[in-house]
Every structure is written in structure tokens, then in C-alpha cells.
C-alpha positions as CSV (number, residue, x, y, z in Angstrom):
1,M,2.8,15.6,-30.2
2,I,0.8,14.1,-27.5
3,V,-1.4,15.5,-24.6
4,S,-1.1,13.2,-21.5
5,R,-4.1,14.7,-19.6
6,W,-6.8,17.2,-21.2
7,T,-7.5,20.1,-19.1
8,G,-9.7,23.1,-20.0
9,T,-6.3,24.5,-20.9
10,E,-5.5,22.2,-23.7
11,V,-9.1,22.1,-24.7
12,R,-9.5,25.6,-25.3
13,A,-5.7,26.1,-27.0
14,L,-7.0,23.3,-29.4
15,R,-10.2,25.0,-30.1
16,E,-9.6,28.6,-30.0
17,V,-6.1,28.9,-31.0
18,A,-5.3,25.7,-33.4
19,L,-8.4,25.1,-35.1
20,R,-10.0,28.5,-34.5
21,M,-13.4,27.1,-34.1
22,T,-16.5,28.0,-31.9
23,Q,-17.6,25.6,-29.2
24,E,-20.4,24.5,-31.5
25,Q,-18.1,23.8,-34.6
26,L,-15.8,21.8,-32.2
27,A,-18.8,19.7,-31.0
28,A,-19.7,18.8,-34.7
29,A,-16.1,18.0,-35.4
30,S,-15.8,15.8,-32.5
31,G,-19.2,14.2,-32.6
32,F,-20.5,15.6,-29.3
33,K,-22.9,18.2,-28.2
34,P,-21.9,22.0,-27.1
35,P,-22.7,21.4,-23.5
36,T,-20.2,18.6,-23.4
37,V,-17.6,20.9,-25.2
38,R,-18.2,23.4,-22.3
39,K,-17.7,20.8,-19.7
40,W,-14.3,20.1,-21.2
41,E,-13.1,23.5,-20.9
42,R,-14.1,23.4,-17.3
43,A,-11.8,20.5,-16.7
44,T,-9.0,20.6,-14.3
45,A,-5.9,18.7,-13.7
46,A,-7.7,16.9,-10.7
47,R,-10.7,16.2,-12.7
48,P,-9.5,16.0,-16.5
49,V,-11.5,15.0,-19.7
50,R,-11.5,11.0,-19.8
51,G,-12.6,8.0,-21.8
52,E,-14.3,8.8,-25.3
53,S,-14.2,12.4,-24.9
54,A,-10.3,12.3,-24.4
55,E,-9.9,9.9,-27.4
56,A,-12.1,12.5,-29.5
57,L,-9.6,15.3,-28.6
58,D,-6.7,13.0,-29.3
59,T,-7.7,12.3,-32.7
60,L,-8.4,16.1,-33.5
61,L,-5.0,16.8,-32.2
62,G,-3.5,14.1,-34.4
63,R,-5.1,15.6,-37.4
64,L,-3.4,19.1,-36.9
65,D,-1.4,20.2,-39.9
66,D,2.0,22.0,-38.9
67,A,0.7,25.5,-38.7
68,Q,-2.1,24.5,-36.5
69,R,0.4,22.4,-34.3
70,A,2.6,25.3,-34.0
71,R,-0.2,27.7,-32.9
72,F,-1.3,25.1,-30.3
73,R,2.0,24.8,-28.9
74,D,2.5,28.6,-28.7
75,A,-0.9,28.7,-26.8
76,L,0.3,26.4,-24.2
77,A,3.7,28.1,-24.0
78,I,2.3,31.3,-22.7
79,E,0.3,29.7,-19.8
80,P,2.0,30.6,-16.6
81,I,4.4,27.9,-15.2
82,A,2.7,27.7,-12.1
83,K,-0.6,26.9,-13.7
84,A,0.6,23.8,-15.6
85,A,1.0,21.6,-12.7
86,T,2.0,21.1,-9.2
87,T,2.3,18.2,-6.6
88,D,1.5,18.2,-2.8
89,A,5.0,17.2,-2.4
90,G,6.5,20.2,-3.5
91,F,8.1,18.4,-6.3
92,V,7.7,20.6,-9.4
93,P,10.2,23.4,-8.5
94,A,13.2,21.1,-7.7
95,V,12.7,19.4,-11.2
96,R,12.1,22.7,-13.0
97,D,15.5,23.9,-11.6
98,S,17.4,20.6,-12.6
99,L,16.0,20.4,-16.1
100,A,16.0,23.9,-17.5
101,I,18.2,23.3,-20.6
102,G,20.5,25.6,-19.0
103,G,22.6,28.3,-20.0
104,S,22.1,27.4,-23.9
105,E,20.8,30.5,-25.9
106,C,17.9,29.9,-28.3
107,S,18.4,32.3,-31.4
108,E,15.3,34.4,-32.5
109,V,13.1,32.3,-34.8
110,D,10.1,33.2,-37.1
111,D,6.4,32.0,-36.6
112,E,7.2,28.6,-38.0
113,V,9.3,27.6,-35.2
114,K,7.8,24.8,-33.0
115,R,7.3,25.7,-29.4
116,R,5.9,23.5,-26.7
117,E,5.6,24.2,-23.0
118,F,6.2,21.3,-20.8
119,G,3.9,21.8,-17.9
120,I,6.7,22.3,-15.5
121,L,10.0,20.1,-16.1
122,L,12.0,22.2,-18.7
123,G,11.3,25.7,-16.9
124,A,9.7,28.2,-19.5
125,T,9.2,27.5,-22.8
126,L,11.2,25.2,-25.2
127,L,12.2,26.5,-28.6
128,A,13.4,23.4,-30.6
129,T,15.0,24.4,-34.0
130,G,17.6,22.6,-36.3
131,S,20.2,25.0,-35.1
132,R,19.6,24.3,-31.5
133,S,22.3,22.1,-30.0
134,I,22.4,20.2,-26.7
135,G,25.5,19.1,-24.8
136,V,26.7,16.9,-22.2
137,T,25.7,19.5,-19.7
138,D,22.1,19.1,-20.8
139,A,22.3,15.3,-20.2
140,Q,23.5,15.8,-16.9
141,R,20.4,18.1,-15.8
142,V,18.0,15.3,-17.3
143,S,20.0,12.8,-15.2
144,R,19.5,14.8,-12.0
145,A,16.1,15.1,-12.6
146,V,15.7,11.2,-13.2
147,A,17.1,11.2,-9.7
148,T,14.5,13.6,-8.3
149,F,11.7,11.6,-9.7
150,A,13.2,8.3,-8.0
151,E,13.4,10.0,-4.5
152,Q,10.0,11.6,-4.8
153,D,8.5,8.3,-5.9
154,Q,9.5,7.0,-2.6
155,N,7.7,9.9,-0.8
156,V,4.5,10.2,-2.9
157,G,4.2,7.1,-5.2
158,G,4.2,6.7,-9.1
159,A,0.5,7.8,-9.7
160,T,1.3,11.3,-8.5
161,L,4.3,11.7,-10.7
162,V,3.6,9.7,-13.9
163,D,2.1,12.3,-16.0
164,T,4.7,14.7,-15.3
165,A,7.4,12.2,-16.1
166,V,5.9,11.2,-19.4
167,R,5.5,14.9,-20.3
168,E,9.1,15.3,-20.0
169,L,10.2,12.2,-21.8
170,E,8.3,13.8,-24.8
171,V,10.3,16.9,-24.3
172,A,13.6,14.8,-24.5
173,K,12.5,12.7,-27.4
174,E,11.7,16.0,-29.3
175,L,15.3,17.3,-28.2
176,I,16.9,14.6,-29.8
177,E,14.7,14.6,-32.9
178,T,15.1,18.5,-33.6
179,C,18.4,19.6,-32.1
180,S,22.0,19.2,-33.1
181,F,24.7,17.5,-31.0
182,S,28.1,16.0,-31.2
183,D,28.5,12.2,-31.0
184,N,29.6,12.2,-27.4
185,A,26.9,14.6,-26.3
186,G,24.2,12.9,-28.5
187,K,25.1,9.3,-26.7
188,A,25.1,11.1,-23.3
189,F,21.8,12.6,-23.7
190,A,20.1,9.3,-25.4
191,S,21.5,7.7,-22.2
192,A,19.9,10.2,-19.9
193,A,16.7,10.2,-21.6
194,G,16.5,6.3,-21.7
195,N,16.9,6.7,-17.9
196,L,14.2,9.0,-17.9
197,A,12.0,6.7,-20.1
198,T,13.0,3.9,-17.5
199,I,11.6,5.8,-14.5
200,A,8.5,7.0,-16.4
201,G,8.0,3.4,-17.3
202,W,8.3,2.1,-13.4
203,L,5.8,5.3,-12.4
204,A,3.3,4.2,-14.9
205,Y,3.7,0.7,-13.4
206,D,3.2,1.9,-10.1
207,A,0.1,3.7,-11.3
208,D,-1.1,0.5,-12.6
209,Q,-1.1,2.1,-16.1
210,H,0.4,-0.9,-17.7
211,Q,0.0,0.0,-21.6
212,L,1.8,3.3,-20.9
213,A,4.5,1.6,-18.9
214,R,5.1,-0.7,-21.8
215,H,5.2,2.4,-24.1
216,C,8.0,4.2,-21.8
217,Y,10.2,0.9,-21.7
218,T,10.0,0.4,-25.3
219,D,11.6,4.2,-25.9
220,A,14.0,3.1,-23.1
221,F,15.0,0.3,-25.2
222,S,15.4,2.4,-28.1
223,L,17.3,5.1,-26.4
224,A,19.6,2.6,-24.8
225,N,20.4,1.2,-28.4
226,Q,21.0,4.7,-29.5
227,A,23.5,5.6,-26.6
228,G,25.1,1.8,-26.8
229,D,24.5,1.7,-23.0
230,D,24.4,-1.9,-21.8
231,E,23.9,-1.0,-18.0
232,L,20.7,1.0,-19.2
233,T,19.5,-1.9,-21.5
234,V,20.0,-4.2,-18.2
235,H,18.1,-1.7,-16.2
236,V,15.1,-1.6,-18.7
237,C,15.1,-5.5,-18.8
238,L,14.6,-5.9,-15.3
239,G,11.7,-3.2,-15.1
240,A,9.9,-4.9,-17.9
241,A,10.4,-8.3,-16.3
242,H,9.0,-7.0,-13.0
243,Q,5.8,-5.7,-15.1
244,A,5.6,-9.1,-16.9
245,I,5.7,-10.9,-13.7
246,T,3.0,-8.7,-12.0
247,L,0.7,-9.0,-14.8
248,S,1.3,-12.8,-15.0
249,R,0.2,-13.1,-11.3
250,Q,-3.2,-11.2,-12.7
251,G,-3.8,-13.4,-15.8
252,F,-2.5,-10.8,-18.2
253,G,1.1,-11.2,-18.7
254,N,3.6,-14.1,-19.7
255,P,6.3,-15.3,-16.9
256,H,8.3,-16.6,-20.1
257,R,8.6,-13.1,-21.5
258,A,10.0,-12.1,-18.3
259,L,12.6,-14.9,-18.3
260,T,13.5,-13.9,-22.0
261,L,14.3,-10.3,-20.6
262,I,16.1,-11.6,-17.8
263,S,18.2,-13.7,-19.7
264,R,19.3,-10.6,-22.0
265,A,20.3,-8.8,-18.7
266,R,22.2,-11.9,-17.6
267,E,24.1,-12.1,-20.8
268,L,24.9,-8.3,-20.6
269,T,26.1,-8.6,-17.3
270,H,28.3,-11.7,-17.8
271,G,31.8,-11.4,-16.6
272,L,30.8,-8.8,-13.8
273,P,32.0,-9.5,-10.3
274,P,29.5,-10.7,-7.8
275,G,26.9,-8.1,-6.5
276,R,23.7,-6.6,-6.5
277,I,23.0,-6.7,-10.3
278,H,23.3,-10.3,-10.0
279,A,21.2,-10.5,-7.0
280,L,18.4,-8.6,-8.5
281,I,18.7,-10.8,-11.7
282,A,18.3,-13.9,-9.7
283,T,15.5,-12.5,-7.6
284,R,13.5,-11.5,-10.8
285,A,14.0,-15.1,-12.2
286,A,13.1,-16.6,-8.8
287,Q,9.7,-14.8,-9.2
288,A,9.1,-15.4,-12.8
289,Y,9.6,-19.4,-11.7
290,G,7.4,-18.8,-8.7
291,V,4.6,-17.8,-11.1
292,L,5.3,-20.7,-13.4
293,G,5.2,-23.0,-10.5
294,D,8.6,-24.3,-11.1
295,R,9.8,-25.0,-7.5
296,A,13.2,-26.5,-8.3
297,N,14.2,-23.4,-10.7
298,F,12.5,-21.1,-7.8
299,S,14.9,-22.4,-5.3
300,R,17.8,-22.3,-7.2
301,C,17.5,-18.7,-8.3
302,I,16.4,-17.6,-5.0
303,A,19.7,-19.1,-3.4
304,T,21.6,-17.3,-5.8
305,A,20.1,-13.9,-5.0
306,W,21.1,-14.4,-1.4
307,R,24.6,-15.6,-2.2
308,E,25.2,-12.7,-4.4
309,L,23.3,-10.2,-1.9
310,D,25.7,-11.6,1.0
311,F,28.7,-10.8,-1.2
312,A,27.7,-7.2,-2.2
313,L,26.7,-6.4,1.6
314,E,30.4,-7.3,2.4
315,H,32.5,-6.4,-0.5
316,E,30.5,-4.0,-2.8
317,P,30.0,-0.3,-1.1
318,L,27.2,1.6,-2.4
319,T,29.4,4.4,-3.4
320,E,30.6,1.7,-6.2
321,C,27.3,0.6,-7.1
322,A,24.9,2.0,-9.8
323,K,22.3,4.3,-8.1
324,W,19.5,2.6,-9.5
325,L,20.6,-0.7,-7.7
326,H,20.5,0.8,-4.0
327,F,17.5,-0.4,-3.5
328,V,18.5,-4.1,-3.6
329,N,18.9,-5.2,-0.1
330,S,17.7,-8.0,2.1
331,T,14.3,-6.6,2.7
332,E,13.8,-6.6,-1.2
333,V,15.0,-9.8,-1.8
334,R,12.9,-11.2,1.2
335,C,9.8,-9.5,-0.3
336,H,9.9,-11.3,-3.6
337,E,10.8,-14.6,-1.9
338,A,7.6,-14.4,0.0
339,R,5.6,-13.5,-2.9
340,A,7.0,-16.2,-5.0
341,Y,6.1,-18.6,-2.1
342,G,2.5,-17.4,-2.6
343,D,2.7,-18.1,-6.0
344,L,3.7,-21.6,-5.2
345,G,0.6,-21.9,-3.1
346,N,2.4,-21.9,0.3
347,W,0.6,-18.9,1.7
348,S,1.5,-19.7,5.3
349,K,5.3,-19.5,4.3
350,A,4.5,-16.4,2.3
351,A,3.1,-14.9,5.5
352,E,6.0,-16.0,7.6
353,L,8.6,-14.5,5.6
354,S,6.6,-11.2,4.8
355,G,6.3,-10.7,8.8
356,E,10.2,-10.7,8.9
357,L,10.5,-7.9,6.4
358,A,12.4,-4.9,8.1
359,I,9.9,-2.3,6.6
360,E,10.8,0.3,9.1
361,K,14.3,0.4,7.0
362,A,12.5,1.0,3.8
363,G,11.3,4.1,1.8
364,T,7.9,5.3,2.5
365,R,6.2,3.8,-0.8
366,N,8.5,0.5,-0.5
367,A,7.3,0.3,3.3
368,V,3.6,0.4,2.3
369,N,4.0,-2.1,-0.5
370,Y,5.8,-4.7,1.7
371,R,3.3,-4.2,4.2
372,A,0.3,-4.8,1.6
373,G,2.1,-7.8,0.6
374,W,2.3,-9.1,4.1
375,A,-1.5,-8.4,4.7
376,A,-2.3,-10.1,1.1
377,A,-0.3,-13.3,2.3
378,L,-2.3,-13.5,5.5
379,A,-5.4,-13.1,3.9
380,Q,-4.6,-15.9,1.7
381,A,-3.6,-18.3,4.2
382,G,-7.0,-17.5,5.9
383,D,-6.0,-15.2,8.7
384,A,-8.4,-12.6,8.0
385,L,-8.0,-10.8,11.3
386,G,-4.0,-10.6,11.2
387,A,-4.6,-9.3,7.3
388,V,-6.8,-6.5,8.4
389,S,-4.5,-5.4,11.4
390,I,-1.6,-5.4,8.9
391,G,-3.6,-4.0,6.0
392,L,-5.5,-0.9,7.7
393,P,-2.0,0.7,8.5
394,A,-1.1,0.4,4.7
395,L,-4.5,1.8,3.8
396,E,-3.8,4.8,5.9
397,Q,-0.4,5.3,4.3
398,L,-2.0,5.0,1.0
399,Q,-3.7,8.1,1.4
400,A,-0.5,10.1,1.0
401,V,1.4,7.8,-1.4
402,S,-0.5,7.3,-4.7
403,S,0.4,3.7,-5.6
404,T,-2.4,2.0,-7.4
405,R,-0.2,-1.2,-7.8
406,T,0.1,-1.5,-4.0
407,L,-3.7,-1.0,-3.7
408,R,-4.1,-3.8,-5.9
409,V,-2.0,-6.0,-3.8
410,L,-4.3,-5.6,-1.2
411,E,-7.3,-6.9,-2.8
412,P,-7.2,-10.4,-1.4
413,V,-7.7,-8.7,2.2
414,R,-10.9,-6.8,0.5
415,S,-12.1,-10.1,-0.5
416,A,-11.7,-11.4,2.9
417,V,-13.8,-8.8,4.9
418,Q,-17.3,-7.5,5.0
419,P,-18.0,-5.0,2.5
420,D,-19.2,-2.5,5.3
421,S,-16.0,-3.0,7.5
422,A,-13.6,-0.3,8.3
423,F,-11.0,-1.9,5.9
424,G,-13.9,-2.8,3.2
425,L,-15.1,1.0,3.3
426,Q,-11.5,2.7,3.1
427,F,-10.3,0.2,0.3
428,D,-13.6,0.9,-1.8
429,D,-13.0,4.9,-1.3
430,L,-9.3,4.7,-2.4
431,T,-10.2,2.6,-5.3
432,K,-12.7,5.2,-6.5
433,K,-10.3,7.9,-6.0
434,A,-7.6,6.1,-7.9
435,A,-10.2,5.5,-10.9
436,R,-10.9,9.3,-11.0
437,A,-7.1,10.4,-11.0
């Protein structure tokens, strides 16, 4: 059991119901002072408990015995659904409808039954017992919710959605642990949960929460293995490889790990006809070789990516393609080709290619990311004025699209301008907001 965000609701449930302590007693148990505990209990979703305080609460939560844990879940389960969480984009009701474990009846249970309120995504309260069964219909509801996450990601960005997605992933994992199911239903649900873990990993990556993204991808690999779902494994490999490449650019990752993941994806798709999946695999490989400074392999892989994409555009209708591959188009390939040229030190070429991107045809989140990459390439090429003219609209879009990853892409532009410039002030303001989120 985890709490992804500590607000006053969770703190009071832990203190009053699970531990049955006073504020003074909780302060002593956690190593803090009573005024700090009172501050925790005033925390909101917008300003949750953070840092060492959150770690102390995590430790107390981890030490609960079964009875205390059940009381904690019960306390959260009676909170009104509307109070749990909402988003500015009106996301919650749609997902709540799509994920309510639907139509299945839960039997009456005693006080030892573990109950958990999941903020929004499963509707009201989930009662998980050994006799509770899940079916293919439940897997379909999870899949619809995954699609909703992907759609909303383009509208509002990963930082807005990641906590919600992670909470739901914990629900799905607990269902697999505590419910009964047939072989077919179990595989279908594990596959759907794996796709949920994959989108949660992507949202965490977009929010610049890389450790959380790794945990989600690890869950996704495990669930894909349980389901025997090779397509899901490929999806996870390419998502995790993309994260590894990004971290390599920042000096915190290993492009060789990305290539290992890409190789696994290539093995699993061997024999499939030409199309978008091969284009994406080749694009990821081209990125990794760009980071490694391997021009020959970069050129080979990017040529393969364009060849596969050209075939897909002529012979692979979107209706015959997995939905998670729909984003693979000429703009996406060109974007990563441009960034790989930057990795190779050819910033003029990177800026030239970035300027050719058809960003008006992209989703909102993708469009701002493409624009940010273009601005960064201009800054690296020495064109500070051009970088600001392209980067300022990206900053304005980031007021509504919460993508910390994209904000990080704009760091070269920030370095190229004066601190008190319009760009510098807006960038710093968004950075502070991202740190508080």
C-alpha cells in the first residue's frame, strides 16, 4: 500500500483512525514537532506534504499492521469522491465511468475486509476479497481508461495526470493479487494493467519523475510477462528506451541500456510486415546512436525509419495499426532525427530540421515539445533571438500543458538569455511551479 501524495486527508486518516494518536503522539513517533503535524493536516492536493516529512509519513504507513491498515483504507473510503482529486481538464468523471468495476457485485464482508478508495478512478469504494472475481469486461474498462489517459495527456501533459495514473495502477495490481479469475480473464486483465503501467510510466517520464517512471515500467514488464503479451513488452521496451536516451543526454543514463531494450523489441517484432512499429524501433535506435556519437549507425537507422514509415503511410491504415503507434508519423521521426543531429554536434542541421516540423498537425503536448526542441536547437546554434521567438510561445503553452520534461528541453534557451528577460522570468516562474507541484 502506498500514498502517492500526502494531503491533510491522508495524514488525519493515518493519525486519527489507523494509529489512534493525538497530534503530539504522532509528532513524537515521526520525529517532528506538533506544529509540523498541524501543518501536515492542512496540506492540500495543490500543496501536499513533501520531502523528509513525506518520507516520515511513508515510514509510519509502512509499519502499520493489518488491522491498522484496514482502518486506514476504511477512513479514506468514506471520503467523498469529489474531494479526492479533479483536474482542470475535467478528466476525472470520464475515467471514473470507464473504470468502475462494473456490474460485478461484491458480497457483504466483515471488518477485516481490506477496503481502499482510489481517489477517482474506480468510482466509489473497492472491496477486495478472495471471493471477488474479475473478468474480461473489467479488463476492457481498464483499457478504455488507458485510452482516456493517453488522450488527456495530449491536452494537459503528464505532470497533471501522473498521480492519478499511479493510484489506479496500484488498484489494478491489488485486484490481481486479491481476486479470482479464469485463465483468459487473468491474461486480459494483466495485459490491460500492463498497458496502464506503461502509460503511467510515460506520464511520470513527462513529469520528469524518472525513478517513478522506472518503477512503472518495471511493473509493466512483469505484467506483460504474466499476460504473455509480446506487443506490450515491445511497447514497454521502447518507452523505457526513450527514457534512457533522455537521461543519457542529461548525463544520468546509459544509451547502451537503451540499445539493449531496442534489440529486445526488434527480436519480438521480427517477421512482422514493414510498418510503424519498425519505424519507431529504428527511430529509437537512431537516437541512441546519436547520443553515442556513432554517425554511421545513426545514418543507417534513421534511413530505415524513413523507409519503414514511407511504407506504413502507403500500406498500413491506422485502423490496422495498434493505437499506441498512431503517433508515429513524419513529424515524430523528423523531431528525433533533429535531436540526434544535435547530439552529434550539428546544431545548425538540428535547427533546420526542427523548423520543418509540421507542429500544427500534432497534439497539443507534442506540438509544444517539438517547438521547445526547435528553440533549443536554435539556442545551441547561437541564434538566441530566434530561440526566444520560438521558445516564448512554448512557454505560454506550458502554462496550460504540464510537461516538466518539455520545460527541461528549453534550458539551453534559458541559458542564452538574460535572467531578467521576458523568457528568463517566465521560465523561472514555471520552474518554481513545477518544483511545487
